[in-house]
N, C-alpha and C positions, 0 to 999 in steps of 0.2 A: 263555155263549150260542154256541150255532153263529152262525157268522158275524163273529163278533169275533176272530177269530187272523187274518183277512185282512190279507196284507201283513207279518205280523209272523212273527220265529222262535220256534214255539215249541219248547220245550224240556220233554222230557217227564220228569216226575219218575221214572219207572220205564223202563230201558228194555227189558226182558223182550217178547217176544211174546205179546200177551194174545190167549188160545185160548176162543171163548166156543161150547161145545157144546151140544146139545138130548141130547146122548145120555144114555140114563136115565131121560128122558123121553119116548120115540117110543111114541105109540099110534096111528101110522099104520099101521094092517096094509092088507096087498092081497094077493091070490088067489097063491097057489103058482107060483113060477117067475117071478115078474112080474120084472122086469128092475130096478127100483127100489125095492129090497128092504131091509128094516132091517139089514142086513149093511153094506150100502153105508157107512153112518154109523159101525156099530164100527171098519171096517177104515180109513175114512180116519183118526179118531179115533187108534188103532191106531198107524199110520203116522206121525204128527206125534207123538205122543211116543216113539218109537222112534226120531226124528232129530232130537228139540231137546230136549238136555238139560231136567234139572227145574230147574235153576237160571237156565235160559235162557226159559223158559216162566212165566206165568201165567194160572190157568185161572176163568173167570167162569161163574156159575150165571146164566141167562138168565130174564127174567119175558116171560109172554106180554105180547101188542104187545093192545092195547087196539082195540076196532073203532073206533074215533076215528082211531087211528095207523092201520090201514089202510084205512083212509079217504080218505089222502093218498094213494092209488093207484089204489082198487078202488070201482068204485058200489056205494055202500051196499045197494041190490035185493040185486046179488051174494050181498054178505056176510050180508043176511036169509037169502038160499036156504041157504048154506055152514050155516048155523046150525040150521035148520029141518032140512037133509039130515043131522045127525051127531045130532038127536033123535030123526031115524027110524030112526036105526044106519046109516047108509052108502047109498050106492049107485054106479052108475056113470054116471060123467057125460059120458066119450066115449069114443072105443074102446081108449083104451089110461090112462082116468084112474081111478082108481076111490076111493071114500071108508070110512072105517069110523066107527063113533061116535066116535073118539079123534082122527080126520084132522084137521078145523078145528082142533083144541084143539093139539094137535102143530103145524100149519101155523103157527099163531097165536105157539107159542114158537120156530119159525124165526125168524120176523119179528121177533119180541123179540130173539132172539141178533143180530139183525143191528143193530137201534139199539142195542142195546147194547154191539155194538163199536163203532159209530159216537161213541158218548159217551165210551166210554173216550179215544179218540183226539181225540176235543173237546175235552175237559177237559183235556187235558194228562197225564193217567195214562200213556198209552202212547203211541207213536210208528205201531207196526202191530199189527193185529188180525186175526184170522182167524175168521170163524163156519164152523163145521161144524155142516150142519142138512140135514134132509128134511122131506119134500119138497122138490126143488130148486120154482125158482123162474119162470124168466126167458120162461117160455113161457104163463106166464097173462096176460090181456090183463085190461082193467080191471073188465069184466063178464063173463067168466065163465072156467073153468080148463080146460086143454089140456096133453098133452103131457107126463103123470104130475105137474104142478104147479097145485096151489089157490091160494097166494099168491104174488103174486112179491115175493119178498122184498127184491131189490136195489133194486129201485122203490119200494118204502115208505121205504126209508131215502133213496134222493136226495132223494126229493118232499119227504121233511122234510126235507134240508138246504138244497133250491130254495125253499121255502118260508120259509127262516131269512135267505135273503139271499146263497147261497152259490151259486156258478158248479162243475157237476158235470160230472165224465166217468167214464162206464160203460164200462169193455173188457171185451169177452164172447169167451173164448175158447176156449168151450164147441161141439164139434163140429159141434152142432146151433144154427142162427140162433135168437137172443132174437127172436123176432116179440111177446112180448109186453110185452119192454122196450120195443120201438122202438116197437111203436104207442100206447105211454103217454105217451113222451115225442117223437113225431115234430115236436110243432109247439110245440116248448118251445125257446127259443133258449139257456137258461141250463142245459140239460143235454144234453150230447153223448152220443151213444151209437155206441159203437165194435164191428165184430161179426169175426169170421174165423171161418168154417164151410164145412162139405162140401157144395158144390152141385153137382148137383142132390142133394137129401136133404133129410128132414122138416126143417121142416114147408113147405116150398117157397118162403119168402119170403127176402128177403136178397141182391136184385140189387144190383149196383153203383149205378144208377139212381135207389135209393131212397135221395135225400139228404135228407130232411126237406122240414116241410113251410114252405106261401107264406114265413111270418116266420120260418124257423126253417130256410133252406137252408143246407145243410153243416157242419150241427150232427148228421147222421147220418151215417155211414161203413160200408159194408159190402165186405169183401172174400171174394167167392165162392172155395173152393180145389177143386181137383179132387181125386176120388179118387185116393191113392198121393202128395199129398203130402206131405212130408218138413219136418225144422226148418228145414234152409235156406232152406226157402218162408215160413214164418213169422217169423224173423228178417229177412228181406228186406220183408216186408209193412210188420213193424213200424218197420225204418230208413227206407223210403221213403215210407210214406204216414202210419200211425198217430203215430208220433212229432213230426212234425211238424204234423199237423193238433192235436195234443193242445197242442205248445208257441203256438200262433197262437191257439187256444182260449182259455188261459192260466186253466185251473182253480185255484180255490182248493180242491177235495177230487177225489179221485181213488176208485171204486171198481172191484173186480175181480171180474164174476163167473167164479168160478176153477171150468170145468168140466175133466174128466180123461178125457174117451172120444174123446178126439182121439190117444191113445194108441195107438200099433199093435196093441197085446193087445186093444182094447176091441171086444166083438162087436157092438155097434149103429153102426159107422162104418167109414170105408176111410181114414183119414189115419195117418201113420206116426212120429207124436211118440214121446220117449223121457222120462223123469223127467229126466234132462240137458237136454233140448231145454225142458224147462217152469223148469228152473234159469235157463238163458237168458233168458227170455223173462220171467220173474219179476225181474233186474236193470234189463231193458228198460223194465219198466213203473214199476221204481221211479227211474229217472234223470228221469221227468218227472212224480214225484208232489210236490206243495209242501210244502217241511220233511220230505221223506222220509217224510210222512205215505200209510197205505195201510190200506185195509179189504178183503180179501178174502172173499169167501161162496161157499162149494161150492155147485156146480150138480150137473152131471151123469158119471158115470163110473160104469161097470156089470161090469166086470172089478175084482173086490175086491183083487188082487193088486197089480196096474198103480196102481190108485187109491191104494194104500196106499201105494207106491212114489213116488207122483206129489204126493199131498197133502204128504207128510213131505219129499218134496226142497224144496219152495214154503215150507214152515212152515221147513223148516233158514235159508234166504236171506232170509226173514223178521224169522228172530231173530237174523242175523247170526254165524251159524256155518257152516261148510264142510259142505254136503250130503255125502251117502255114497250113492256112484253103483253100484250092484249091477253084475256081468259083466253086458254086455249091453243094457246102459241107456244107452250113450253116445250122444253128440250123433249126430244123422243126416242126408242128405242126399239130395238127388234133383234132379229139373228145378223152376227156378226161373220162375214164368208170368209174365212181363214182361210180357205184354196185360195182366192184370187189374190189376195194381199201374199202370199207365199209365191205365188203364181208372178206376180209383177215385182216382187224382190228376187227371185230367181233369174229373171227374164233383164232387168235392169245389170245383176251384177255377174 
């Protein structure tokens, strides 16, 4: 059972990276030229398979999440609306979020993939798992879709773990602030949400003073980054704010919302990371994972080649193999904004 491994050193019976992908069961159609396109998932999966030798990876096919499982993080009225929307053939839910007849089925499969990844780690079958899914989830609120997202995949998993006695940390390095994840857990002292994101940028949330509700102060940490920020700024944020905060929180589980739209080639933002920077960040994340256990979940990333390189590099680290870094993808440096680091530390204490 989830929760019974707290304080124990879990020995995975299989040390290969588990990859749970919804590729091949993706019926989430979007308008032509929409950035959140099926090719994203195909590219991410190809990058992972190119970077991780077959003998270091085990692929798992997900089942769709039940409505009851989704209701761990979402209002049932909202889920009922998504069911009706699918039966009607889909619609436009907000300025940039579209659905088709198969979209909710695909979203249920995405959430199910994350739950399957959690189960693989929790049961001791694996130490690390990577859920490759679309649509992404971290903008989805409990009661509405937003920003390409229908179901908050990582929130469903975190709520399930929390309800079974775990203390959960969600690290979100997507270039956009995960307003949905923050909102769902803002008053929950047993789930810490940490976000690095470009600001000002969509969706406009994620200020340093947003630190958690009355009974959960300090369980929400935001580090808004200026456009042009590079890898050394991210590493400073992790070393000086994020890792100490996680150590103080003492989680039993760590989940990673792994968006790759902070890559410098991504068309939807203006940060300057490379796949080598994501390698460094992944090592930082693993350093605070209890027993080295981690479940990563694909969020954004809208330049197909950059997404493939970055997801592949992260998967290689998770699988325990040396990442192959392409020329031009070396670690980056720029100005470190010590003011935002100092502000984040002041707010969390």
